[in-house]
Each structure stands twice: as structure tokens, then as C-alpha cells.
N, C-alpha and C positions, 0 to 999 in steps of 0.2 A: 151191349149189356155185358156185365161181367159173367164169366162162366164159372163152373165149379173149380176149374184150375185157377182162375183169377182170384176167387175168394180164398182158396187155399194158400196161394202165394201171398196175398195181402195179410192173412192171419199169421203166417210165419214171419213176415216183415214186421208186423206189430210186436211180436214177441222179441225179435231182434232189437227193435227200437227201445222197448222197455228195458232190455238188458243193457243197452248203451247208457241209459239214464242211471241205472243201478250202479254200473261200473264207474261212471263219472262221480257219483256221490260217495262211492266206497272210498275214494281218495281222501275223504274227510278223516278217516281213521286208519286206512290202509293204503298210504300213498306209494308204497314201494313194491307193489306187485307188478308182474309183467303185464297182466291184462289191463291195469290202470295206465301203465306207460303207453300201451297201444291205443286204448279207446277212452282214455280219461278226459278227452275234450269233445266227445261226441254227444253228450247229454242234451245240451241246448239245441243243437241242430236236429236231434231226434224228435224233440217236441214239435218243431215246425213240420217235420216229416209226418208226425202223427196228425197234425192239422190237415195236411194234404189228403191223407187217407180218410179222415173224418168227413171233410167236405164232400169228397167223392162218394163215400158210402151213404151219407145223408141224402144227397141228391137222388141216388138210386132208390133209397127207402121211400122217399116221397112219391117218386114217379111210379114205383111198383105198387105201393099201397098207402095212399094218403090217409086212409081211415084210421083213426085213433093213434095218429103219429105221436102226439104228446104223451099219451099213456105208455106207448112202447118205449119212448126215450126215458121216461121217468122210471119205469120198471127196470130198464137196462142199466141206468146210470146211478140212480139215487140210493138204493139200498146199500150197495157196496161202498159208495161214497160216505154214507153215514157210518158204516162199519170202520172205514179208514179213520174217520174223525174220532170215533170212540177209542180206537187203538192208539191214536196219537195222544189223546187225553190220558189214557191208562199208563203210558210210559212215564208221565210226570205226576202220577196220582200221589205218590209218597214223597214227592219233593222234586226240586230241579235236578237236572242231569248235568254233570260236569264232564265235558269232553276235552281231551288234551289239546287239540288243535284249534278249537273254536270257542272255548270257554263254557259259560253256564247257559243251559237251555231251560227257560222257565215255562211253566204251564200257561197256555193261552187264557186270557180273561174270558169271563162270561160273554161280554160284548163281542169280542173277537170270534168266539165259538159260534154264537148265534149268527153273526154276519157271514161266516163261512158256510154255515148250514143253509143260509138263504142265497148262497152263491154271489155274495156281495164283496168278496175279496177283490181288491183293485178299485172298488168304488169308495166305500166308507171304512173298510177295515183292511188290515194286512193279511196275507195268507198266514195260516197257523205256523208259528215258529217250529213246532214239532212235526210239521208235515208240509214243507215248503212247496212241493210239486202241485199242491191244489191251486196254485196261482193260475194254471192253465185251464182248470175246470170251469171257472167262471166265464172265460172266453168262449169255450165250447158250448156251455149251457145256454148263454144268451144268443149265440148263433143258432142253436137248435130252436129257440123261441122264434127267431126270425125266418127260419128255413122255409116254412110254408109260404110266407110272403115272398121270399126271394124266388121261389119256384114259379110264382104267378107273374112276376114282372118280367120284362124283356131280358134276354141274354145279354144284350149290349149294356143294359143298366147294371147288371151284376158284375160283368167284366170290368166296367168303368169303376165300380165301387172297389174292386180288388186293386186296381191300379192306384186309385185315390188313397186307399189304406196305406200302401207302401210309400207313396209320395209324402203322405202326412207324417209317416215315421221318419223319413229322411229329413224333412223340414224340422221336425221336433229335435232330431239329433243335432242338426247344424246349429240350432238355436240354444239347446240346453247342454249338449255334450254327453248325453247318456240316453240309453233306451230301455234299460232293463227294469227300471222302477217308474211306472207311468201312473200318476194319480188320477182320481176322480173318473174312473172308467175309461180313460184314454187308451188303456191296453186293449179294450174290446175293439176299438176302431183301428188303432195303429198296428195291432198284431194279428188282424184277421185276414190279411192278404193271402196267406198260404191256404187257409181253410176255403176262402172264396175261390182261389185258383183251382183247388180240387173239385169244388162244386161246379164251376163253369166247364172244366174239362169233361165231366160227365155229360153236361148238356150238349157240348159240341166238341167232338174229337178232331181237333185241327192242330196244325203245327203251331199256330199262334197260342192256343190254349195250353198246349204241352209246354211250350217255352215259358209261358207265364207261371207254370208250376216250378220252374227251375231258376230263371234269371233273377227275380227279386231276392230269393234266398241266397243265390251265389254272390250277389252284391253285398247282402247283409253279412255273410260269413267270410268274405274276402276283403272288404273295404272297411266296414264298421266294426265287426267283431272277428278278429283273426283266430279261428279255431281249426286246429289240425283235423283233417278228414271231414270237416263240416260240409263242404261242397259235395263230397262223395256220398255222404248220407242222403242228401237231398236228391242228387241225380239218380242214385240207386232206387229210392222210393218212387220217384216220378216214372222211372222205367218200368217198375213192377205195376204201377197203376196203368201205364200205357199198354202193357201186354195183357191186361186183365180180361180182355175179350177173346183171347186165344183159347180154342177148344181142344183140350188134351184130356184123354180119359185117365182118371186117377182111381186107384183102388179105394174102396169105401173105408177101409181101416186107416189109410193115409189121410183121407178127408176128415175122418173123425179126430185123428191125432192133431192135424193142423188147426181144426176148429178149437180144440181144447187149448192149444198154445195161444191162439188168438184171444180166447176168453180169459186166459191167465194174464195176458199183457196188462189189462186194466187194473186188477188188484195189485199186481207187481209194481206198477207205476205209482199207485196211490199209497201203498202200505210200506214200501221199503225204507223210507226215511225214519219213521218212528222205530222200526226194528233196528236199523243201523245205529241210531242214537243210543238205544237201550244197550245194545251189545257193546258199543264203544265206551259207554259210561261204566259198564260193569266188568269188563275184561281188560287186561293189560297186555302190552307187547304185541299189538296187532298191526304194526306198521307194514309188515310184509306178509301178512296172513290172509288167506282166502276164507277164513272162518266166517266173517261177517256176511260175505256174499252167499255162502252155503246156508247160513242160518236164514237169510232172507228168502231164498227159494224154497227151502223146506217148510218154513213157517207159513208162507203165503199159500203154497200148495195144500197144506193141511187145512188152513182156514177156508180155502176155496172149496175143498171137498165137503167140509162140514156145512158151509153155506149152501152149496148146491143141494145137499141132502135135505137140509131143513126147508129149503125153498120148495122142493118137490112135495114134501109132506104138507106144507102150508097150502099150496095150490090145489092139491088133492082134497084137502079139508074144506076149502072155501067153495069147491065145486059141489 
């Protein structure tokens, strides 16, 4: 079982992974910064590393307390998700945004917005143009829906499903020549291998399940998508998961800080693109500027503090 040290390590890792995604996307308007040159290709691998942690954490959550699992997931995921969608709509409320390097960003249609609110992106609608990272949320959401069932069936069945997911992705790529745009919900199956790998590693800590967290992603990011440091991101995250049961005493203030960083990773991931687009459309000469990244962190931290404060008031009120 993960220890306090393990959860603290995973929280810091989640914050680092969110930062990798932000830095990667910052290249849209600030491609000449040193940090983008270093980490500008780590965003996509970071998403799969998020999947590893998510599958591992959900398996723990179900085993530890299966009662009201869906309610806990809804309260944890959906309010901030809706806030991110509102933010993405607000950025184009007064008209489309024009970005120097990618052109015009239009406001999502009502159909697209409703589809994304229902977590149907990748099924019947595209992810919001103003908040592309929500593509991964539908995958996680529907895996959450399946998680209690996965916890009840045999370990062998879930492990086999993980392998089948990756094999299906490879076959699809060989036939179609691409893997990043998967229609009609195929992304749920073909891109779930990392999440399932984290899930099965929690169920059985073996060399086989540990390597299953690493090898498929290494193949993906070395053979099919050649991304600098992609393999390192996956290996690093798998190692953090692997040592999550180590018991090391940590100061309570450090634990509190790491938890906050972990909690911040989710809104940072969800909300950075609308903010990035808005800054890029309204400011000039940002090609070598760190201002967009700074604005993202400050804005999300401010929204996070306000959201947490209002949430506490709300929960006190309904009690």
C-alpha cells in the first residue's frame, strides 16, 4: 500500500507532469525559451504518465473504500472540469482569437460544448478547440466508470486487457498510419493501456506488472512517436509508483505542501490552454518570453484558492 511518502512523491510528480504539458504548449506562442527547448516535447508522454498514476490511484481508492466511489470521483473531477470549460468559453466570448503561429481559434459550438460536458469527446464530438487537453479526460472518466467492474474481475483479465489495448493501438497504426486522432471512442480502448498498467501494478507488485508500465510506452515513444525525453518521463513516473510503498517519515508541512502541488496539477492541466491562447492573442513579441507561463501559474493558483474557499463555504452550508 502507498505510504505518506509515496503519496507525497506522486503528488510532486503530478505537478511536474502538468508543468511538462504547460511548457510543451507554451511553444505555441513562446517557442524560443530555454525551458521549451529542454522540455518542449514532454507533454504527450506526460499524459500517459498521468494515466499510470491515475490507474494506480484508482485501484487503491476502490480497495481502500469502495463505498460511494462514483460520488467521490464526481466531486473530485467534475466541478473543476466544468470551471475549465467555462474558462475556455470565456476566452472567445467576445469573438475568435487570432494567434500568430496557429491562426484563428473559434468558440466551440453548443453541440461540441454539451458533448464535452458529457465526456463524449472522442466519441461524437472533438475536444474543445479552446481547451485541447480535455481529450484525455473522457478516457479517464469512462475508465473510472469501469473501475469497480475491473476491480471485481480477475487480475489476469485486466492485465490481458492492458496488453490488448496496446496491441490494438499498434495494429491501428500499422493500418492507418496515425494514432493521435482516434474516432468513435476508439481512443478509450487503444489509449487505456497505461491506465490499466497502473491499475494492475497496484493489484500485484511484480516485475511483470512493473515492466508493463514501462515497455508499451517505450515502444510508443521510440518507434511510433519519436519524442525527446519521452521514455525518461515514463520510466521516472513508473519508478515513483514503484517506490510508493517505502515508509519514510515526512514533516507534516512538507506533506501539506506536496498535497497542494498535487491538487494544483489538475486545474493547471485543464486550464492552461485557454489562458495561453488569451495571452497569445492579446500580447505581442512573446516568442522568447516567460510571461505566458507565469500568467498561467498565477491565474490558476488564484482560481484554485477562490474555488477551494467557495467549496468549503458550500459544504459547510449544505451540512
